[in-house]
C-alpha positions in Angstrom: 19.3 -4.6 53.8 16.6 -4.3 56.4 14.5 -7.4 56.9 10.8 -7.0 56.3 8.5 -6.8 59.2 6.0 -9.7 58.9 4.9 -10.4 62.4 3.2 -8.3 65.1 2.7 -8.9 68.8 -0.6 -7.8 70.5 -0.3 -7.8 74.3 -3.9 -8.4 75.3 -3.7 -10.2 78.6 -4.3 -7.1 80.8 -7.1 -6.9 83.3 -8.4 -3.4 82.1 -8.9 -2.2 85.7 -9.4 1.4 84.6 -12.6 0.4 82.9 -14.2 -1.8 85.6 -16.9 -3.0 86.0 -17.3 -3.4 82.2 -14.0 -5.3 81.9 -14.9 -7.8 84.6 -16.3 -10.2 82.0 -15.6 -8.4 78.7 -12.0 -8.0 77.5 -11.0 -4.4 77.3 -9.9 -5.0 73.7 -13.5 -6.1 72.8 -15.1 -2.9 73.9 -16.4 -1.1 70.8 -15.5 2.3 69.4 -18.7 3.1 67.5 -19.4 -0.4 66.0 -15.9 -2.1 66.0 -14.0 -3.5 68.9 -10.6 -2.0 69.8 -8.8 -5.1 68.6 -10.3 -4.7 65.1 -8.8 -1.2 64.8 -5.4 -2.6 65.8 -5.6 -5.5 63.4 -6.7 -3.2 60.6 -3.7 -1.0 61.3 -1.3 -4.0 61.1 -2.9 -5.3 57.9 -2.5 -2.0 56.2 1.1 -1.9 57.3 1.8 -5.3 55.6 1.8 -7.5 58.7 1.1 -11.1 57.8 0.9 -12.8 61.2 -0.7 -11.5 64.3 0.4 -12.9 67.7 -2.1 -12.4 70.5 -0.6 -12.7 74.0 -3.7 -13.5 76.0 -4.7 -14.4 79.5 -7.6 -16.0 81.3 -11.0 -14.9 80.1 -9.7 -13.6 76.7 -11.1 -16.4 74.5 -13.6 -14.0 72.9 -10.6 -12.3 71.1 -9.9 -15.5 69.2 -13.6 -16.2 68.7 -14.2 -12.8 67.2 -11.8 -13.5 64.3 -13.2 -17.0 63.7 -16.0 -17.9 61.3 -19.4 -17.4 63.1 -21.3 -20.3 61.3 -24.7 -19.8 63.0 -24.7 -16.1 62.6 -23.6 -16.2 58.9 -26.1 -19.0 58.1 -28.9 -17.0 59.7 -28.0 -13.8 57.9 -27.6 -15.5 54.6 -31.0 -17.3 55.0 -32.6 -13.9 55.5 -30.9 -12.4 52.5 -28.7 -10.1 54.5 -25.2 -9.1 53.3 -22.2 -10.6 55.1 -20.0 -7.7 54.1 -20.1 -6.1 57.7 -18.4 -9.3 59.0 -15.5 -9.2 56.4 -13.0 -7.4 58.6 -13.5 -9.8 61.5 -12.5 -12.9 59.4 -8.9 -14.0 59.6 -7.1 -16.1 57.1 -5.6 -19.5 58.0 -2.6 -18.9 60.2 -3.0 -15.1 60.2 -3.8 -15.0 64.0 -2.1 -17.2 66.6 -2.3 -17.0 70.4 0.0 -17.6 73.3 -0.9 -17.4 77.0 0.7 -15.1 79.5 0.0 -17.0 82.7 1.0 -14.2 85.1 0.6 -10.4 84.7 4.2 -9.5 85.0 4.3 -6.5 82.7 4.5 -5.5 79.1 8.1 -6.7 78.6 7.0 -10.2 79.9 4.0 -10.2 77.6 6.3 -9.5 74.6 8.7 -12.2 75.8 5.9 -14.8 75.9 5.8 -14.5 72.0 9.5 -15.1 71.6 9.2 -18.6 70.0 6.7 -17.4 67.4 8.6 -14.2 66.6 11.8 -16.3 66.2 14.8 -14.4 64.7 12.7 -11.8 62.7 12.1 -8.1 63.4 8.6 -7.6 64.7 6.1 -5.0 65.6 4.3 -4.5 68.9 0.8 -2.8 69.0 -1.1 -1.9 72.2 -4.7 -2.1 71.1 -6.1 0.3 73.8 -3.9 3.0 72.2 -6.1 3.9 69.2 -3.9 5.6 66.6 -5.6 7.4 63.7 -3.8 8.7 60.7 -3.7 8.3 56.9 -1.6 6.3 56.3 -1.9 4.8 59.8 0.8 4.9 62.5 2.4 1.5 61.9 2.4 2.0 58.1 4.2 5.3 58.6 6.7 3.6 60.9 7.3 0.7 58.5 8.1 3.2 55.7 10.6 4.9 58.0 12.1 1.5 59.2 12.7 0.4 55.6 14.9 3.5 55.2 16.9 3.4 58.4 16.5 -0.2 59.8 17.3 -1.0 63.4 14.6 -0.3 66.0 11.8 2.3 65.4 9.3 3.4 68.1 6.4 5.8 67.7 6.7 9.0 69.7 4.3 11.8 70.5 4.7 15.1 72.3 2.9 15.5 75.6 2.9 18.4 78.2 5.8 18.2 80.6 3.3 17.8 83.4 2.3 14.4 82.0 5.7 12.8 81.3 5.7 10.8 84.6 2.8 8.7 83.2 4.8 7.3 80.2 7.9 5.9 78.8 10.0 8.9 77.7 13.1 9.2 75.4 16.2 11.2 75.7 16.5 12.7 72.2 19.6 13.0 70.0 19.9 14.3 66.4 16.8 14.8 64.4 16.1 14.0 60.7 12.6 15.0 59.6 10.2 12.9 61.7 13.0 10.6 63.0 14.8 11.4 66.2 17.8 9.5 67.5 17.2 7.9 70.9 20.1 8.2 73.3 18.2 6.7 76.3 14.8 5.7 77.6 13.2 5.9 81.0 9.9 4.4 82.1 7.6 6.7 84.1 10.3 9.1 85.3 9.5 11.0 88.5 7.7 14.4 88.0 10.2 17.0 86.7 13.0 14.5 85.8 12.0 13.5 82.3 14.7 14.0 79.6 12.1 15.2 77.1 8.4 15.5 76.5 8.5 12.7 73.8 6.5 9.7 75.1 6.0 6.2 73.7 2.4 5.7 72.8 2.5 1.9 72.2 3.8 1.2 68.7 7.2 -0.4 68.2 9.3 -2.1 65.5 12.0 -4.1 67.2 14.8 -6.4 66.4 14.7 -9.9 67.8 17.6 -9.3 70.1 15.3 -7.5 72.5 14.0 -10.9 73.5 17.4 -11.8 74.8 17.3 -8.7 77.0 14.0 -9.8 78.3 15.3 -13.3 79.2 16.7 -11.9 82.4 13.2 -11.2 83.7 14.6 -8.0 85.4 11.9 -5.9 86.9 11.6 -2.1 86.7 9.0 0.6 87.3 6.0 -0.8 89.3 7.8 -4.0 90.0 7.0 -5.2 86.4 9.2 -6.4 83.5 9.4 -3.3 81.4 9.8 -3.4 77.6 11.3 0.1 77.8 14.1 -1.2 80.1 15.0 -4.0 77.7 15.1 -1.6 74.7 17.3 0.8 76.7 19.9 -1.8 77.3 20.3 -2.2 73.5 20.9 1.5 72.8 24.4 1.9 71.6 24.5 -1.7 70.3 21.7 -1.2 67.7 20.2 1.9 66.0 17.2 3.3 67.8 15.0 6.0 66.4 11.8 7.6 67.6 9.2 8.4 64.8 7.0 11.4 65.4 3.6 10.1 64.4 1.5 12.3 62.2 -2.1 11.7 63.4 -4.2 11.4 66.5 -3.9 9.2 69.6 -6.8 8.2 71.9 -6.0 6.4 75.2 -9.0 4.1 75.2 -7.9 2.4 78.5 -9.4 5.2 80.4 -13.1 6.1 80.7 -12.7 9.6 79.4 -10.4 8.6 76.5 -12.8 5.8 75.6 -15.8 8.2 75.4 -13.8 10.8 73.5 -12.6 8.2 70.9 -16.2 7.2 70.3 -17.2 10.8 69.7 -14.2 11.5 67.4 -14.8 8.4 65.2 -18.5 8.9 65.2 -18.1 12.4 63.8 -16.1 10.9 60.9 -18.8 8.5 59.9 -21.4 9.8 57.4 -24.0 7.3 58.6 -23.5 8.3 62.3 -22.2 11.8 62.4 -25.5 13.8 61.7 -27.4 12.5 64.8 -24.3 12.8 67.0 -23.8 16.4 65.9 -27.5 17.2 66.5 -27.2 15.7 70.0 -24.0 17.6 70.8 -25.4 20.8 69.4 -28.4 20.5 71.7 -26.4 20.2 74.9 
């Protein structure tokens, strides 16, 4: 039987250099898409998928992430005193023990960030979500992955097709046999040189992993960019554990770039009945 996925790791210690100067003092994950910060969308996705404990891997200057999910006593008291509804704040409230934080003291890569959560993850399977990758679908990306995981077990990573000209930007899989939306992973490579990628299936930042990957990360071996790569640790487990890529049914927005951030705001604004009319009027007048 597959063990249920109860915990999720959110690597949120990055510096957000592609969005400077905004991210000089505001964490990238706290930048808003319409009226919710990116981290809220990621937490909502995890909650819908049945995740019970969220593990933030933070760095210096990221305390606002924890503050956001805390009770805002002064704000709530003032709103209540003026007869205003507190319903808009409901998603930003966390239950006791739902969110915990651990500090990544050096920016040594995604693999290192995940490894920093090893003592909290323990010996359980866990999810990893990159909040600047905004994944939109019904059901959402992680919920789709959990459903697939409960059927096949092992390790399941989200995959999306990209043009061959863009594969050098991402982690890419070497595909094997395919069963519906699941594709066997024979190998993985992080940011392969232009023209050498084994496929056009990239990893957009959603993973369900077995705890043994932490043991692979113990070596602190560096890879592409001189960083400790999660992709490399997963690749070393292929052949020892089942690995499948799940072709996500939905949309992806790279909100770590300025263009992706703007496009995501427009896309989500057009889905909101209270916002879309004015946005459409503006776009139509351009």
